[in-house]
C-alpha positions in Angstrom: 0.0 -0.2 -0.1 1.2 3.6 -0.8 1.2 6.4 1.6 -1.7 6.8 3.9 -4.2 9.6 2.5 -7.0 9.3 4.9 -7.0 8.7 8.7 -10.0 7.5 10.4 -10.3 8.7 13.9 -12.7 6.9 16.3 -13.0 7.8 20.0 -14.0 4.8 22.3 -14.6 3.7 25.6 -16.1 0.1 26.4 -17.3 -0.4 22.8 -16.6 -4.0 22.4 -20.3 -4.6 21.4 -20.2 -2.1 18.4 -16.7 -1.4 17.5 -15.9 -4.7 15.7 -18.7 -3.9 13.3 -17.5 -0.6 12.5 -13.8 -2.1 11.9 -15.2 -4.8 9.9 -16.8 -2.5 7.4 -13.7 -0.3 7.1 -11.7 -3.6 6.3 -14.0 -3.9 3.3 -13.3 -0.6 1.8 -12.7 -0.2 -1.8 -10.3 2.7 -1.0 -7.3 1.3 0.5 -4.9 4.1 1.3 -6.1 4.8 4.8 -5.4 4.0 8.5 -7.8 3.7 11.5 -6.6 5.5 14.7 -8.7 4.5 17.9 -8.4 6.7 20.7 -9.5 4.8 23.7 -10.4 6.6 27.1 -9.5 3.6 29.3 -11.8 0.8 28.4 -12.3 -2.1 30.9 -13.8 -4.5 28.1 -12.3 -5.8 25.0 -12.2 -2.6 23.0 -8.7 -2.3 22.7 -8.2 -6.0 22.0 -10.7 -6.0 19.2 -9.1 -2.7 17.6 -5.8 -4.3 17.7 -7.3 -7.3 16.0 -8.1 -5.3 13.2 -4.7 -3.8 12.8 -6.0 -0.4 14.0 -3.4 2.1 15.7 -4.7 2.5 19.3 -4.0 5.1 21.7 -5.1 5.0 25.3 -5.6 8.3 27.3 -8.3 9.9 29.5 -9.9 12.5 27.4 -13.3 13.9 26.5 -14.5 13.4 22.9 -13.1 16.7 21.5 -9.6 15.9 23.1 -9.8 12.2 21.6 -10.5 13.4 18.3 -7.8 16.3 18.3 -5.3 13.5 19.5 -6.0 11.3 16.7 -5.7 14.3 14.2 -2.4 15.2 15.8 -1.0 11.7 15.5 -2.0 11.5 11.9 -0.1 12.6 8.9 -2.9 12.2 6.3 -4.1 15.1 4.4 -7.7 14.0 4.8 -9.3 13.2 8.3 -12.4 11.4 8.8 -14.2 11.1 12.2 -16.6 8.4 13.0 -18.4 7.1 16.1 -17.7 3.6 17.4 -21.4 2.6 17.0 -21.3 3.4 13.2 -21.0 1.0 10.2 -20.3 2.3 6.7 -20.6 0.9 3.2 -17.7 -0.4 1.4 -17.7 2.7 -0.9 -17.6 5.2 2.0 -14.1 6.3 1.9 -14.0 6.0 -2.0 -16.9 8.3 -2.3 -15.5 10.7 0.1 -12.2 11.2 -1.3 -13.6 11.4 -4.9 -15.7 14.3 -3.7 -12.7 16.0 -2.2 -10.7 15.5 -5.3 -13.3 16.4 -7.8 -14.6 19.4 -5.9 -12.0 20.6 -3.7 -14.3 20.2 -0.7 -12.9 21.2 2.5 -15.6 19.5 4.7 -18.1 16.7 3.8 -20.9 15.1 5.8 -22.7 11.8 5.5 -26.1 11.1 5.3 -27.2 9.2 8.5 -29.3 5.9 8.6 -30.4 4.0 11.5 -28.1 0.8 12.4 -31.4 -0.7 14.0 -33.9 -0.4 11.2 -37.0 1.2 12.4 -39.4 4.1 11.0 -39.0 6.2 14.1 -35.2 5.9 13.7 -35.2 6.8 10.2 -37.5 9.7 10.7 -35.3 10.8 13.5 -32.2 10.7 11.5 -33.6 12.5 8.6 -34.6 15.4 11.0 -31.3 15.3 12.3 -29.5 15.5 8.8 -31.8 18.3 7.9 -30.9 20.3 11.1 -27.1 19.4 10.4 -27.4 21.1 7.2 -28.8 24.0 9.0 -25.9 23.8 11.4 -28.4 23.4 14.2 -27.3 20.0 15.5 -24.4 17.8 16.2 -23.0 16.1 13.0 -20.2 13.7 14.0 -22.4 10.8 14.4 -23.3 11.0 11.0 -19.6 10.8 9.7 -17.4 14.0 9.2 -14.4 14.4 6.8 -12.1 17.5 6.7 -9.2 18.5 4.7 -6.2 18.7 7.3 -5.5 22.4 6.1 -9.1 23.4 7.2 -8.9 21.5 10.3 -5.8 23.3 11.4 -6.9 26.5 10.2 -9.8 26.4 12.8 -7.5 24.7 15.5 -9.6 21.4 15.5 -12.3 20.7 18.0 -12.6 22.9 21.2 -11.6 20.8 23.9 -13.5 23.0 26.6 -16.6 21.6 25.2 -17.7 18.3 26.7 -20.9 18.2 24.4 -21.5 19.9 21.1 -17.9 20.1 20.2 -18.9 18.7 16.7 -21.7 21.5 16.2 -19.1 24.0 17.1 -16.6 22.8 14.5 -19.1 22.6 11.7 -20.1 26.2 12.4 -16.4 27.5 12.6 -15.5 25.5 9.5 -18.6 26.7 7.7 -17.2 30.4 7.9 -14.2 29.3 5.8 -15.6 26.7 3.3 -19.1 25.4 2.4 -19.9 22.1 3.8 -20.7 19.3 1.2 -23.3 16.7 1.5 -22.5 14.0 -1.0 -25.5 12.0 -2.1 -23.9 8.6 -2.0 -22.1 9.2 1.3 -24.2 7.3 3.8 -23.5 5.9 7.3 -25.5 3.6 9.6 -25.7 4.6 13.2 -26.9 3.2 16.3 -30.1 4.6 17.9 -29.4 3.1 21.2 -28.9 6.3 23.2 -32.1 8.2 22.1 -34.2 5.1 21.6 -33.4 3.2 24.6 -36.0 1.1 26.5 -37.9 3.0 29.2 -37.2 6.5 30.4 -33.4 6.6 30.0 -33.9 6.7 26.1 -36.6 9.4 26.4 -34.6 11.2 28.8 -31.5 11.3 26.4 -33.6 13.2 23.9 -34.4 15.9 26.1 -30.6 16.0 27.3 -29.4 16.2 23.9 -31.9 19.1 23.2 -30.6 20.7 26.5 -26.9 20.5 25.4 -27.6 22.0 22.3 -29.4 24.9 23.6 -26.8 25.4 26.5 -24.3 25.8 23.4 -26.2 28.3 21.5 -26.9 30.5 24.6 -23.8 30.2 26.6 -21.2 28.9 23.9 -20.1 26.2 26.6 -20.6 23.0 27.9 -20.0 22.9 31.7 -20.3 19.2 32.6 -17.7 16.4 31.9 -18.9 13.9 29.2 -19.5 10.9 31.6 -18.4 8.1 29.2 -15.0 9.5 28.9 -14.3 10.7 32.3 -15.7 8.0 34.6 -12.8 5.6 34.7 -9.6 4.8 33.0 -7.7 1.5 32.5 -4.7 0.7 34.4 -2.6 0.7 31.5 -3.7 4.3 30.6 -3.6 5.4 34.1 0.2 4.6 34.4 0.9 6.7 31.4 -1.3 9.6 32.3 1.6 11.7 33.6 3.7 11.4 30.5 0.8 11.6 27.9 -0.6 8.6 26.2 0.0 4.9 25.7 0.4 3.8 22.1 -0.4 0.1 21.3 0.4 -1.9 18.3 -0.9 -5.2 16.9 
């Protein structure tokens, strides 16, 4: 394989149930000049082992999502950065479509159209609404799949690490002042609805929490709470390296 043109950056914590499906879909990409960077917040399950099994580069460091994505970008030398969530699956032509859009149109920022990983009418309607709101720069886009030219990413100084939530919405709005976001018709990602369609009150509550976090960002331009998934605990391996930076693992 020639030089790496694309880095796919995936923040994780305890994602052994979902990450293998994403990595398997990435292993089937028709575009080959890419690497996968998994930035793990200290998983206590098999997340890291699964990532290494798929030959991903794994970095373990306690961080919020914005920090994790910036860490991945800093460790990458690729010209094009793709940010995906761990509970996402992409089609085999995902990276080929993304790269072709950049090469043909000089796009600095592209967004995928989301579909529910767990098929349901409610999920599809919810994601269509989310896609429309994303195009209007009114909701968080990273679960859909976001791709940026490194020059554009560096120009806006990446994700704002002070934001525990809505860091991707903030990046979208800042980047949109420099380049026009593109939404390629054939660029599709399949994303889990687990957080906002969970059983009982927790799923319903998460919908209101998401709306509240977005409202907090627009009104106050801040996110005061730590993102619980990425701050609740850290594996011993990561903790032992916390003072010096991060622990990088290789397959």
